[in-house]
ROMARTOR-117848 format. One record per residue (C-alpha): residue number from 1; residue in three letters; chain; x, y, z. Coordinates in Angstrom, 2 decimals. Layout:
// residues N
{seq:NUM&type:ALA&mol:A&xx:X&yy:Y&zz:Z}
...
This chain:
// residues 195
{seq:1&type:MET&mol:A&xx:84.01&yy:109.41&zz:125.62}
{seq:2&type:GLU&mol:A&xx:85.08&yy:110.61&zz:122.20}
{seq:3&type:LEU&mol:A&xx:83.99&yy:108.67&zz:119.14}
{seq:4&type:ILE&mol:A&xx:84.87&yy:109.47&zz:115.54}
{seq:5&type:PHE&mol:A&xx:81.84&yy:109.01&zz:113.31}
{seq:6&type:ALA&mol:A&xx:82.75&yy:108.04&zz:109.75}
{seq:7&type:THR&mol:A&xx:80.85&yy:110.75&zz:107.95}
{seq:8&type:HIS&mol:A&xx:81.30&yy:114.12&zz:106.26}
{seq:9&type:ASN&mol:A&xx:77.50&yy:114.47&zz:106.33}
{seq:10&type:ILE&mol:A&xx:76.61&yy:117.01&zz:109.02}
{seq:11&type:HIS&mol:A&xx:72.91&yy:115.96&zz:108.89}
{seq:12&type:LYS&mol:A&xx:73.81&yy:112.40&zz:109.89}
{seq:13&type:ALA&mol:A&xx:76.09&yy:113.68&zz:112.67}
{seq:14&type:GLU&mol:A&xx:73.32&yy:115.94&zz:114.02}
{seq:15&type:GLU&mol:A&xx:70.82&yy:113.07&zz:114.03}
{seq:16&type:ILE&mol:A&xx:73.21&yy:111.00&zz:116.13}
{seq:17&type:ARG&mol:A&xx:74.28&yy:113.83&zz:118.47}
{seq:18&type:HIS&mol:A&xx:70.58&yy:114.45&zz:119.09}
{seq:19&type:MET&mol:A&xx:70.22&yy:110.89&zz:120.39}
{seq:20&type:LEU&mol:A&xx:73.35&yy:110.62&zz:122.55}
{seq:21&type:ASP&mol:A&xx:73.77&yy:112.26&zz:125.93}
{seq:22&type:ASP&mol:A&xx:76.67&yy:114.54&zz:126.82}
{seq:23&type:ARG&mol:A&xx:78.87&yy:111.72&zz:128.09}
{seq:24&type:PHE&mol:A&xx:79.71&yy:111.12&zz:124.44}
{seq:25&type:ARG&mol:A&xx:81.39&yy:113.51&zz:122.06}
{seq:26&type:ILE&mol:A&xx:80.81&yy:112.70&zz:118.41}
{seq:27&type:ILE&mol:A&xx:83.54&yy:113.91&zz:116.06}
{seq:28&type:THR&mol:A&xx:82.99&yy:113.94&zz:112.29}
{seq:29&type:LEU&mol:A&xx:85.74&yy:113.01&zz:109.84}
{seq:30&type:ASP&mol:A&xx:86.28&yy:116.70&zz:109.05}
{seq:31&type:GLU&mol:A&xx:86.63&yy:117.53&zz:112.74}
{seq:32&type:ALA&mol:A&xx:89.14&yy:114.66&zz:113.11}
{seq:33&type:GLY&mol:A&xx:91.19&yy:116.05&zz:110.21}
{seq:34&type:LEU&mol:A&xx:90.32&yy:113.16&zz:107.88}
{seq:35&type:LYS&mol:A&xx:89.29&yy:115.00&zz:104.73}
{seq:36&type:GLU&mol:A&xx:89.45&yy:112.14&zz:102.22}
{seq:37&type:GLU&mol:A&xx:86.44&yy:110.16&zz:101.10}
{seq:38&type:ILE&mol:A&xx:86.53&yy:106.65&zz:102.53}
{seq:39&type:PRO&mol:A&xx:86.06&yy:104.05&zz:99.79}
{seq:40&type:GLU&mol:A&xx:82.90&yy:101.91&zz:99.91}
{seq:41&type:PRO&mol:A&xx:83.82&yy:99.18&zz:97.43}
{seq:42&type:ILE&mol:A&xx:81.86&yy:96.29&zz:98.88}
{seq:43&type:ASP&mol:A&xx:78.48&yy:94.72&zz:98.12}
{seq:44&type:THR&mol:A&xx:76.88&yy:94.56&zz:101.57}
{seq:45&type:LEU&mol:A&xx:76.01&yy:97.21&zz:104.14}
{seq:46&type:GLN&mol:A&xx:77.87&yy:95.36&zz:106.91}
{seq:47&type:GLU&mol:A&xx:81.09&yy:94.99&zz:104.90}
{seq:48&type:ASN&mol:A&xx:80.99&yy:98.67&zz:103.91}
{seq:49&type:ALA&mol:A&xx:80.43&yy:99.72&zz:107.53}
{seq:50&type:THR&mol:A&xx:83.39&yy:97.53&zz:108.62}
{seq:51&type:ALA&mol:A&xx:85.64&yy:98.91&zz:105.87}
{seq:52&type:LYS&mol:A&xx:84.92&yy:102.48&zz:106.97}
{seq:53&type:SER&mol:A&xx:85.41&yy:101.97&zz:110.71}
{seq:54&type:ARG&mol:A&xx:88.62&yy:99.97&zz:110.18}
{seq:55&type:TYR&mol:A&xx:89.93&yy:102.68&zz:107.86}
{seq:56&type:ILE&mol:A&xx:89.51&yy:105.25&zz:110.67}
{seq:57&type:PHE&mol:A&xx:90.82&yy:103.02&zz:113.44}
{seq:58&type:GLU&mol:A&xx:93.96&yy:102.14&zz:111.45}
{seq:59&type:ARG&mol:A&xx:94.72&yy:105.85&zz:110.86}
{seq:60&type:THR&mol:A&xx:93.82&yy:107.27&zz:114.28}
{seq:61&type:GLY&mol:A&xx:93.76&yy:104.43&zz:116.83}
{seq:62&type:MET&mol:A&xx:90.65&yy:106.13&zz:118.24}
{seq:63&type:ASN&mol:A&xx:87.30&yy:104.58&zz:119.14}
{seq:64&type:CYS&mol:A&xx:85.05&yy:105.05&zz:116.14}
{seq:65&type:PHE&mol:A&xx:81.93&yy:103.93&zz:114.39}
{seq:66&type:SER&mol:A&xx:80.51&yy:103.99&zz:110.92}
{seq:67&type:GLU&mol:A&xx:77.19&yy:103.19&zz:109.42}
{seq:68&type:ASP&mol:A&xx:76.00&yy:102.19&zz:106.03}
{seq:69&type:THR&mol:A&xx:72.38&yy:102.63&zz:105.09}
{seq:70&type:GLY&mol:A&xx:70.45&yy:101.36&zz:102.11}
{seq:71&type:LEU&mol:A&xx:66.94&yy:101.79&zz:100.79}
{seq:72&type:GLU&mol:A&xx:65.58&yy:98.41&zz:99.70}
{seq:73&type:VAL&mol:A&xx:62.55&yy:98.48&zz:97.39}
{seq:74&type:ASP&mol:A&xx:60.70&yy:95.17&zz:96.99}
{seq:75&type:ALA&mol:A&xx:59.54&yy:95.83&zz:93.41}
{seq:76&type:LEU&mol:A&xx:63.17&yy:96.50&zz:92.40}
{seq:77&type:ASN&mol:A&xx:64.52&yy:93.29&zz:94.00}
{seq:78&type:GLY&mol:A&xx:66.07&yy:95.23&zz:96.89}
{seq:79&type:ALA&mol:A&xx:67.59&yy:98.03&zz:94.79}
{seq:80&type:PRO&mol:A&xx:69.04&yy:100.57&zz:95.26}
{seq:81&type:GLY&mol:A&xx:70.29&yy:98.86&zz:98.46}
{seq:82&type:VAL&mol:A&xx:74.00&yy:99.27&zz:99.12}
{seq:83&type:ARG&mol:A&xx:74.21&yy:101.61&zz:96.09}
{seq:84&type:SER&mol:A&xx:71.58&yy:104.04&zz:97.45}
{seq:85&type:ALA&mol:A&xx:73.90&yy:107.07&zz:97.57}
{seq:86&type:ARG&mol:A&xx:75.11&yy:106.44&zz:94.01}
{seq:87&type:TYR&mol:A&xx:71.90&yy:105.08&zz:92.47}
{seq:88&type:ALA&mol:A&xx:71.87&yy:107.55&zz:89.57}
{seq:89&type:GLY&mol:A&xx:75.65&yy:107.22&zz:89.09}
{seq:90&type:GLU&mol:A&xx:78.85&yy:108.44&zz:90.74}
{seq:91&type:GLY&mol:A&xx:78.74&yy:112.07&zz:91.83}
{seq:92&type:ARG&mol:A&xx:74.97&yy:112.32&zz:91.43}
{seq:93&type:SER&mol:A&xx:72.76&yy:114.21&zz:93.87}
{seq:94&type:PHE&mol:A&xx:69.95&yy:112.75&zz:95.95}
{seq:95&type:GLU&mol:A&xx:67.52&yy:114.72&zz:93.77}
{seq:96&type:GLU&mol:A&xx:68.78&yy:112.74&zz:90.77}
{seq:97&type:ASN&mol:A&xx:68.66&yy:109.50&zz:92.78}
{seq:98&type:MET&mol:A&xx:65.04&yy:110.18&zz:93.78}
{seq:99&type:ASP&mol:A&xx:64.11&yy:111.07&zz:90.19}
{seq:100&type:LYS&mol:A&xx:65.58&yy:107.77&zz:88.98}
{seq:101&type:LEU&mol:A&xx:63.70&yy:105.84&zz:91.69}
{seq:102&type:LEU&mol:A&xx:60.40&yy:107.50&zz:90.69}
{seq:103&type:ARG&mol:A&xx:61.06&yy:106.62&zz:87.01}
{seq:104&type:GLU&mol:A&xx:61.84&yy:102.99&zz:87.93}
{seq:105&type:LEU&mol:A&xx:58.61&yy:102.71&zz:89.96}
{seq:106&type:HIS&mol:A&xx:56.40&yy:104.50&zz:87.42}
{seq:107&type:GLY&mol:A&xx:53.16&yy:102.54&zz:87.04}
{seq:108&type:ILE&mol:A&xx:54.02&yy:100.12&zz:89.87}
{seq:109&type:SER&mol:A&xx:51.48&yy:100.00&zz:92.69}
{seq:110&type:HIS&mol:A&xx:53.41&yy:97.65&zz:95.01}
{seq:111&type:ARG&mol:A&xx:55.82&yy:100.18&zz:96.54}
{seq:112&type:ASN&mol:A&xx:56.82&yy:98.50&zz:99.82}
{seq:113&type:ALA&mol:A&xx:60.34&yy:99.34&zz:100.91}
{seq:114&type:ARG&mol:A&xx:62.56&yy:99.49&zz:103.94}
{seq:115&type:PHE&mol:A&xx:65.54&yy:101.46&zz:105.13}
{seq:116&type:ARG&mol:A&xx:68.25&yy:99.29&zz:106.67}
{seq:117&type:THR&mol:A&xx:71.18&yy:100.66&zz:108.70}
{seq:118&type:VAL&mol:A&xx:74.18&yy:98.67&zz:109.89}
{seq:119&type:ILE&mol:A&xx:76.59&yy:100.24&zz:112.39}
{seq:120&type:SER&mol:A&xx:80.14&yy:99.00&zz:112.93}
{seq:121&type:LEU&mol:A&xx:81.62&yy:100.16&zz:116.25}
{seq:122&type:ILE&mol:A&xx:85.30&yy:99.69&zz:117.03}
{seq:123&type:ILE&mol:A&xx:86.00&yy:100.31&zz:120.68}
{seq:124&type:GLY&mol:A&xx:89.16&yy:99.21&zz:122.44}
{seq:125&type:GLY&mol:A&xx:90.17&yy:97.48&zz:119.21}
{seq:126&type:LYS&mol:A&xx:87.10&yy:95.19&zz:119.15}
{seq:127&type:GLU&mol:A&xx:84.30&yy:95.43&zz:116.59}
{seq:128&type:TYR&mol:A&xx:80.57&yy:95.26&zz:117.33}
{seq:129&type:PHE&mol:A&xx:77.55&yy:95.47&zz:114.99}
{seq:130&type:PHE&mol:A&xx:74.10&yy:97.01&zz:115.41}
{seq:131&type:GLU&mol:A&xx:71.24&yy:96.93&zz:112.87}
{seq:132&type:GLY&mol:A&xx:68.07&yy:98.96&zz:112.49}
{seq:133&type:ILE&mol:A&xx:65.25&yy:98.49&zz:109.98}
{seq:134&type:CYS&mol:A&xx:62.30&yy:100.75&zz:109.19}
{seq:135&type:GLU&mol:A&xx:59.55&yy:99.30&zz:107.00}
{seq:136&type:GLY&mol:A&xx:57.47&yy:101.60&zz:104.82}
{seq:137&type:ARG&mol:A&xx:56.69&yy:102.50&zz:101.24}
{seq:138&type:ILE&mol:A&xx:57.76&yy:104.82&zz:98.45}
{seq:139&type:GLY&mol:A&xx:55.43&yy:107.72&zz:97.66}
{seq:140&type:GLU&mol:A&xx:54.36&yy:108.83&zz:94.19}
{seq:141&type:GLU&mol:A&xx:56.05&yy:112.22&zz:94.56}
{seq:142&type:LYS&mol:A&xx:58.51&yy:114.07&zz:96.80}
{seq:143&type:LYS&mol:A&xx:56.96&yy:115.66&zz:99.88}
{seq:144&type:GLY&mol:A&xx:58.56&yy:117.70&zz:102.66}
{seq:145&type:SER&mol:A&xx:61.76&yy:119.68&zz:103.04}
{seq:146&type:LYS&mol:A&xx:63.31&yy:118.26&zz:106.22}
{seq:147&type:GLY&mol:A&xx:65.84&yy:115.45&zz:106.43}
{seq:148&type:PHE&mol:A&xx:68.04&yy:114.33&zz:103.56}
{seq:149&type:GLY&mol:A&xx:68.54&yy:111.56&zz:101.04}
{seq:150&type:TYR&mol:A&xx:65.34&yy:109.72&zz:100.07}
{seq:151&type:ASP&mol:A&xx:63.36&yy:111.18&zz:103.01}
{seq:152&type:PRO&mol:A&xx:60.87&yy:113.08&zz:100.76}
{seq:153&type:LEU&mol:A&xx:59.82&yy:109.78&zz:99.13}
{seq:154&type:PHE&mol:A&xx:59.78&yy:107.42&zz:102.13}
{seq:155&type:TYR&mol:A&xx:56.64&yy:106.93&zz:104.22}
{seq:156&type:PRO&mol:A&xx:57.39&yy:104.87&zz:107.36}
{seq:157&type:GLY&mol:A&xx:54.87&yy:102.26&zz:108.54}
{seq:158&type:ASN&mol:A&xx:51.31&yy:103.45&zz:107.96}
{seq:159&type:SER&mol:A&xx:52.21&yy:107.14&zz:108.17}
{seq:160&type:SER&mol:A&xx:50.54&yy:109.63&zz:105.86}
{seq:161&type:ARG&mol:A&xx:53.66&yy:111.81&zz:106.09}
{seq:162&type:SER&mol:A&xx:57.09&yy:111.25&zz:104.59}
{seq:163&type:PHE&mol:A&xx:60.26&yy:111.34&zz:106.70}
{seq:164&type:ALA&mol:A&xx:60.91&yy:114.79&zz:105.17}
{seq:165&type:GLU&mol:A&xx:57.65&yy:116.06&zz:106.68}
{seq:166&type:MET&mol:A&xx:58.64&yy:115.01&zz:110.22}
{seq:167&type:GLU&mol:A&xx:60.60&yy:116.83&zz:112.88}
{seq:168&type:LEU&mol:A&xx:63.98&yy:115.26&zz:113.67}
{seq:169&type:LYS&mol:A&xx:62.85&yy:114.00&zz:117.09}
{seq:170&type:GLU&mol:A&xx:59.82&yy:112.24&zz:115.60}
{seq:171&type:LYS&mol:A&xx:61.83&yy:110.72&zz:112.76}
{seq:172&type:SER&mol:A&xx:64.63&yy:109.55&zz:115.08}
{seq:173&type:ALA&mol:A&xx:62.13&yy:107.69&zz:117.29}
{seq:174&type:ILE&mol:A&xx:61.05&yy:105.39&zz:114.43}
{seq:175&type:SER&mol:A&xx:63.83&yy:105.48&zz:111.85}
{seq:176&type:HIS&mol:A&xx:66.23&yy:102.72&zz:110.85}
{seq:177&type:ARG&mol:A&xx:69.17&yy:104.84&zz:111.96}
{seq:178&type:GLY&mol:A&xx:67.37&yy:105.68&zz:115.19}
{seq:179&type:LYS&mol:A&xx:66.83&yy:101.99&zz:115.96}
{seq:180&type:ALA&mol:A&xx:70.46&yy:101.10&zz:115.22}
{seq:181&type:ILE&mol:A&xx:71.72&yy:104.08&zz:117.25}
{seq:182&type:GLU&mol:A&xx:69.44&yy:103.10&zz:120.14}
{seq:183&type:LYS&mol:A&xx:71.18&yy:99.70&zz:120.25}
{seq:184&type:LEU&mol:A&xx:74.58&yy:101.42&zz:120.02}
{seq:185&type:VAL&mol:A&xx:73.69&yy:103.85&zz:122.83}
{seq:186&type:THR&mol:A&xx:72.45&yy:101.02&zz:125.09}
{seq:187&type:PHE&mol:A&xx:75.71&yy:99.17&zz:124.48}
{seq:188&type:LEU&mol:A&xx:77.85&yy:102.26&zz:125.19}
{seq:189&type:ASN&mol:A&xx:75.88&yy:103.14&zz:128.32}
{seq:190&type:ASN&mol:A&xx:76.34&yy:99.60&zz:129.66}
{seq:191&type:LEU&mol:A&xx:80.02&yy:99.74&zz:128.83}
{seq:192&type:ILE&mol:A&xx:80.51&yy:103.00&zz:130.77}
{seq:193&type:THR&mol:A&xx:78.32&yy:101.86&zz:133.70}
{seq:194&type:ASN&mol:A&xx:80.24&yy:98.58&zz:134.07}
{seq:195&type:ARG&mol:A&xx:83.68&yy:100.20&zz:134.03}
């Protein structure tokens, strides 16, 4: 089964390909010939995920899925949340986003946070949602070189290592995206088995 994944981010695509078996072929936006950036104008993760998957489905008619992920920091009232990718402003890098987050949390000891992922799957014209949450905390400094985004600052659960210090397989087993993808995979496997 072919599924277009609403991303230009090859790291996200690799994470998901790593978790799916070979009955599924994940195609990125670039591989599907959709070069434009899909707008994310909405204030919730679920609405953004829906907007992206519908955008693809309307243009291709193909089965597709999208995800939106936010980092929610308790001490910042849930920020950066849905604005995680643009926290330091439009066109900013994740280095700049992380630097801003560290500035905002300077001197704050309560650093509990969570990553939340919402997936919107459109298959056969119907939409389904899957959510994954990973609780953790924000470190005092960036550690590790693996992963992407806020991974060098995020310590899942009681771990002494950041996501960026973990191998992909280890991270995928406990991550927000991993949990949401696990639900997606279970759903897809059931769908194929029951056909």
